[in-house]
GULUMRO-155344 format. One line per 4 residues: number of its first residue (from 1); for each residue x, y, z of C-alpha. Coordinates in steps of 0.2 Angstrom, whole numbers, plus 5000, padded with zeros to 4 digits. Each point is the difference from the previous one (the first is absolute). Last residue first. Layout:
! GULUMRO-155344
NUM> X:Y:Z; ...
***
This chain:
! GULUMRO-155344
264> 5473:4684:5281; 5015:5003:4988; 4999:4984:4991; 4982:5001:4998
260> 5000:5017:4993; 5014:4995:4988; 4991:4987:4993; 4985:5011:4998
256> 5010:5012:4990; 5006:4988:4988; 4982:4992:4999; 4994:5016:4995
252> 5015:5005:4988; 4997:4983:4991; 4980:5006:4997; 5005:5017:4995
248> 5012:4993:4987; 4988:4987:4993; 4987:5012:5000; 5012:5014:4989
244> 5004:4986:4988; 4982:4995:4998; 4994:5018:4995; 4998:5015:5012
240> 5002:5013:4989; 4982:5008:5000; 4990:4992:5014; 4989:4987:4998
236> 4985:4998:4990; 4993:5004:4982; 5013:5009:4990; 4996:5003:4982
232> 5010:4992:4987; 5006:5005:4981; 4996:4990:4984; 5013:4985:5001
228> 4999:4996:5018; 5015:4991:5006; 5009:5017:5003; 4986:5003:5014
224> 5009:4988:5012; 4988:4993:5014; 4987:4994:4987; 4982:4998:4998
220> 4992:4996:4984; 4986:5011:4992; 5004:4996:4982; 5007:5016:4993
216> 5000:5012:5014; 5011:4988:5011; 4996:5003:5019; 5013:5004:5012
212> 5005:4993:5018; 5010:5007:5012; 5004:4991:5016; 4992:5007:5016
208> 4986:4987:5006; 5004:4985:4992; 5018:5001:4997; 5003:5007:5017
204> 4991:4986:5009; 5008:4986:4988; 5018:5006:5004; 4996:5001:5019
200> 4995:4983:4998; 5015:4995:4992; 5011:5008:5013; 4990:4990:5013
196> 5011:4985:4994; 5015:5009:5002; 4996:5006:5017; 4997:4982:5006
192> 5016:4994:4992; 5010:5013:5009; 4993:4999:5016; 5001:4980:4998
188> 5018:5002:4996; 5004:5012:5013; 4993:4988:5014; 5010:4986:4993
184> 5016:5010:5001; 5007:5011:4986; 5016:5002:4990; 5004:4982:5002
180> 5003:4995:4983; 4987:4988:5002; 4988:5011:5008; 5002:5013:4987
176> 4997:4987:4986; 4983:4995:5008; 4997:5018:5002; 5002:5003:4981
172> 4988:4984:4996; 4986:5002:5012; 4990:5015:4992; 4999:4989:4985
168> 4991:4987:5007; 4987:5010:5006; 4999:5011:4984; 4998:4982:4991
164> 4986:4996:5011; 4991:5017:4999; 5002:4999:4981; 4992:4983:5000
160> 4986:5005:5012; 4996:5016:4990; 5003:5018:5001; 4995:5016:4990
156> 5008:5017:5004; 5007:5001:4982; 4989:4991:4988; 5012:4985:4993
152> 4985:4987:4999; 4982:5008:4996; 4990:5007:5014; 4989:4991:5014
148> 4995:5014:5013; 5007:4995:5016; 4998:5019:5006; 5017:5005:5007
144> 5010:4986:4993; 4993:4999:4983; 4996:4982:4995; 5009:4988:4990
140> 4992:4989:4988; 5003:4981:5003; 5013:4990:4988; 5013:5011:5007
136> 5014:5003:4988; 4999:5019:5004; 5006:4996:5018; 5017:4992:4993
132> 5006:5016:4993; 4993:5011:5013; 5002:4990:5016; 5019:4996:4995
128> 5004:5019:4999; 4990:5005:5015; 5011:4989:5011; 5016:5003:4991
124> 4998:5019:5004; 4993:4996:5017; 5016:4989:5004; 5011:5015:4994
120> 4990:5012:5010; 5000:4990:5016; 5019:4992:4999; 5007:5019:4998
116> 4988:5007:5014; 5007:4986:5011; 5018:5005:4996; 4997:5019:5002
112> 4993:4996:5018; 5019:4996:5004; 5008:5016:4996; 5017:4998:4995
108> 5000:5017:4994; 5009:5000:4982; 4997:4983:4995; 4983:4998:5010
104> 4994:5015:4991; 5006:4994:4983; 4992:4984:5002; 4984:5009:5006
100> 5000:5012:4984; 5002:4985:4988; 4986:4991:5009; 4989:5015:4998
96> 5005:5004:4982; 4998:4981:4994; 4983:4998:4994; 4995:5016:4992
92> 5018:5003:4995; 5002:4985:4990; 4981:5000:4992; 5005:5018:4995
88> 5017:4995:4993; 4990:4988:4987; 4995:4982:5003; 5000:4989:4984
84> 4983:4988:5001; 5000:4999:4981; 5000:5019:4998; 4983:5003:5010
80> 4996:4988:5016; 4987:4989:4996; 4982:5002:5006; 4991:5000:4983
76> 4994:4982:5001; 5008:4995:4985; 5016:5009:5005; 4998:4991:5017
72> 4998:4983:4990; 5017:5003:4991; 5008:5006:5016; 4998:4984:5008
68> 5013:5002:5012; 5010:5015:4994; 4997:5012:5015; 5001:4984:5011
64> 5018:4998:4994; 5004:5019:5001; 4994:5001:5018; 5010:4984:5006
60> 5016:5006:4991; 4998:5019:5006; 4996:4998:5018; 5012:4985:5001
56> 5015:5011:4993; 4995:5013:5013; 5001:4987:5013; 5017:4995:4994
52> 5006:5018:5001; 4994:5001:5017; 5011:4984:5005; 5015:5007:4990
48> 5002:5017:5007; 4989:5013:5006; 5008:5016:4995; 5012:4996:4985
44> 4988:4985:4994; 4984:5008:5002; 5006:5016:4992; 5006:4991:4985
40> 4985:4991:4999; 4990:5017:5000; 5011:5007:4986; 4999:4984:4990
36> 4981:4998:5001; 4997:5018:4995; 5011:4997:4985; 4991:4984:4995
32> 4984:5008:5003; 5003:5013:4987; 5006:4989:4988; 4985:4987:5002
28> 4999:4989:5014; 4993:4981:5000; 5005:4999:4981; 5009:4985:5000
24> 5017:5009:4995; 4996:5014:5013; 4997:4987:5013; 5017:4992:4995
20> 5009:5015:5001; 4991:5005:5017; 5007:4985:5008; 5017:5000:4993
16> 5002:5017:5005; 4994:4997:5017; 5011:4985:5001; 5015:5009:4995
12> 4996:5014:5013; 4999:4986:5014; 5017:4993:4994; 5008:5018:5000
8> 4994:5002:5017; 5004:4983:5007; 5018:5001:4992; 5002:5017:5008
4> 4993:4994:5018; 5012:4985:4999; 5015:5011:4996; 4997:5011:5015
***
């Protein structure tokens, strides 16, 4: 009993420490820090230390590559805003389904939820690395649905470098799960494969359904109309389906796919 209490306190302390360092280094803003603490606490209380370790891995690896060559990304116009600090919307978009899976397994001991957690968190990291590393590709990316060459950072575009980064990223979380004996080798392969596929689901949704606006002043295409000083007009995509929504849907798709594969 005492060991469990000590482990829980240690886990909460680690989440607070990592979150605080992330906030001080502008990896998250105030809202992202608060959302991360809330979700991190749920991971500690419902999932235990191995699951919390995976969450911290996701945060540290994702943050590191968001900051990687940030000045160059700024010059290219593809860097995350606010110095790369993630907001509560980023946190929820990437971690909503992993959190639901953790809570479901804690409350119901339902085995498919475990694979859903791994697939969705793996997918979130795979997509993050594909995006943050892919924009640095020396070759122009192409749209996933029609192979038209587009500028780096365009939603729905893929490149060999970004795809390779997504592939590597997809294996990180399931590999940790295998190390902690949370899954067998078959589960490791399924979670990694679904995580990799998540980045393609994200690209397809980004290419076809994600909303885009044209700035009235300079004609620039953007995904956030607030970036346009003189107003903006929607030119494609579904209203409200921004990058955060696409990330949320993509991780949800692979979580559901994991459940289906586990149940069948």
